[in-house]
N, C-alpha and C positions, 0 to 999 in steps of 0.2 A: 039228195039229193049226193051223188056218187063224188068224193074229189078222187081228182090220176094221182099218184103212190108216192111219183116227181115232184109235184107242187102242195098246194091247196093248206093250211090253213098250221097244221101240224107238220106241214116244211119246217114253217114258218118259225115255230115256239121252238123248233128242235134245235135250228141252221140258230136263234136268238141266245137258246138256254148251253150253244158249241160259246158259242164266240164268247158269251162272263163266264161260265171258266179258261175258255184262254186266257183273256184278260187276267184273270184274279191271281190264276201261274203267274206273267209277267210280270204282275207288281212287287217294288223291295220285302223285304220281314222287315213289319216296324218292330222286331225286338230288336238290338245293342248285340256287336257284336260282342262275345266277354273278354279275345283275344288282346286286341288294342287297350285297354285297362289292367287286364294282367301283368302287364310286363312294362303301362308305369307304378304302380305298383313293387313292384321288386323294384321294376333299376329307388323310385325315390328308398326303400325298406334298406341297399342296399349304399343311399346316400350314408342316408341318419346312422347306417352305423362307423360310415368308414369317419363322420363329424365327433360323433359316439369315444370312437377310439383316439381320432386327432384331441382332443381336445383330453385323452387322460390318460395322454401319452405329453398333453403338458402338464396338468393338475402336476402327474410324476416328476417332472424335472423340477416340476417348478419345487413340489416337495426339497425334490433330493439335494437343490442345489440354498433351500433355505434350511434347511439339517444342516450342510457343508459350512453355511457362512455364518452358524450355532455355535459352533463345534471350533470353528475359526474367532468362535467371538470370546468366546470361554478358553482357548487355550493363552487367547491377545491377552486375558483380565490378566492383571496385579494381585499379585498373590497378598491375602489377608488372613493369613493367619502366621504364629510363631510355630514353626520347627524346638521339639523339647527332646529334649535327650537327658534322659536320667545320669547320675553314675553309678544313682547306689535303689539297690531294690526296695527301700527302704524308703527312697525319695515322690514327696506329691507334688502336683502344679502348681507352684503361687495361681491363689484365689487373693478375690478381692471383697472385703470382710463385711457391707452388703453390694444386696444391686446396682444402687448410681456411687458407689467408689468409687472413686476418680483411679486412682490409685491398687495394687496390683504388693499382698504383703513380702518379704523377705525372710526368709528364718534360715537361721544360724545354717549349718550342717560341717558336726566335731564328731562326727563317730568318726572310727577307724585308722582314727590314729596322723592327721595331716597334716604335710606340714606347713603351717603357715608365717607366711611374711609378717614380721612387725623393722620397726623405724623408733628409735629414739635421741632425739640431738646430733641429726645428722648420724647417726648407724645407723647400716640393715643387716638381717637376723633373721634366722628362719627362730623360728620357734612352732607346740605343738601343746594340743590339750589336754587339762586333768583330769582326769578320773572322778568323775560325782557322784553322788550317793546310784543304786541300778545300777545302771549299764550305761544311763548317761554323762556326759559331760561335758567339761565348758574350757573358758577361755579368761586367763587373766591377763588386764589390759593394770602398770602401771599406770600412774599420771603424767598424762604427757605422751603416752604410746599411745602408735600407730600399728594397726593392722588389717590388710587382708581378707577375711575373715569369707573360709568359702561356702554356697550360700549347697555346692551340689551336683547339679546339673546342668549341663550350655546349653542353646540356644544364639540361637539364628533369627535374627527377624528380619520383615518385607523391607523391601528395599523404597526410600523415601520416607522410614519412622528410623528415632532416636528408643530406649526405654530413658528415663532420663530418671533416677537416684535422690532419694530424698528424706531424709528426715520425719518420720513417726511423729508425729505431737507430741504422741504420752509417751512414748521414748524420752526423748527436750526433755519433757517439765517434772518424769520425775529422776533422773538419770542423770548424767556429767556426759553417755555415749551420745556423739556426735557425727557425722559422716562432714571428712574433713575439704571431701574437693567438691560438697555438694550448690550445688545439683553437679553427680556426674551425672554421664553418659557413655550409655552402649550404644555401640555404631552397629550395620546391619552385617554388616563384610567380620564382626566379628564370634571369630571360634572357638574361646579355652573356655574354659569352668569360668564361669561367672564369681564374678565377689562384691566386693564389701566392702570403701576404705574407710574401717573406724579408726577416735580415734579418744581419745580420755580424757575431758577437760576439767576432768575434778583436782580434790586434792590427794585425794586416796585410792589404793588401787578397786578393779570394777572386776568385773566376772560376767561374763556374754555366758548365755549356755546352750548346749545342741537347739535346736525349734524353737531360738526367739524368739522373733520380728525389732529384726534392728535395721528392715529400712522399708522401703518402699517404691517401688514399682511406677511409672508415669509413662503412658505407651503416646509418645506426640508426630503427626508429622515434623517436616523441615527441611527447603524449596536449597536447592541448585543453581548460582548466580555467579555468572563468568565476572570479572574486572573489567573493567575498559577505563581503559589510562584519559582522562583530561583534569580541566580544569575545576575544582572544586568551588560556587560561587554560593551570595548566601542569599538565601531562599525568606526567610522571616526576618520576624525582630533581635531575634539572637546575636550574637557577635565573638563570636574567645569561647571557651574550652569549662574546664568547671566550674560552676559556680555561674556561671551568664550567668543564667535566669533568676539572681538572685540568691542573700546567701539567710532567710529568710524564712 
């Protein structure tokens, strides 16, 4: 049986095929579009970079501020050292005998024929050491005579500290050399050559040798307080002055 070229089963098949092809071409592509995602990633990376830069700047600013605070704190810290100026080439820094010794040994410096201030019975005068064996020197002290023995250096203490000049126990036990104003005080604003005021408490002359340890220095803190005018009241059972707590 012959079918017409303009109809029949073959024509219907071709129409259906064309319709399916046309329908398929009109459907949207199932694959996602990469362009919007790429733009979002770029924006996120830019935001992240900006945030990291901000964080880094903050850290740098914080470190700079911390460094500045540290420098200021160090500048504000009080000095805790003694400025030492030797007046002779052979002068050594005072030292302690042991690790736990409280006092620094002070030695007489009598080389170079220094002028020494002396006093006896209310009279003041100048003296000088005598030459001793070798290249050394020694200072003679008569009974009752006092002298300001030079130490050969100048020093400045930090504010709030004093140097207490005290006798050495061994010297006090073995000799008649005494510290006349014990304990002596050297203030932090004193800038002259340091010396020790000594006295011969014996009945015979004594000799102080160059380099002899004649005293010890103990560094101590002190407080400065203001005076306030007011009434002094009794605060305990004590009432009176010297001897008010008993005689025995």
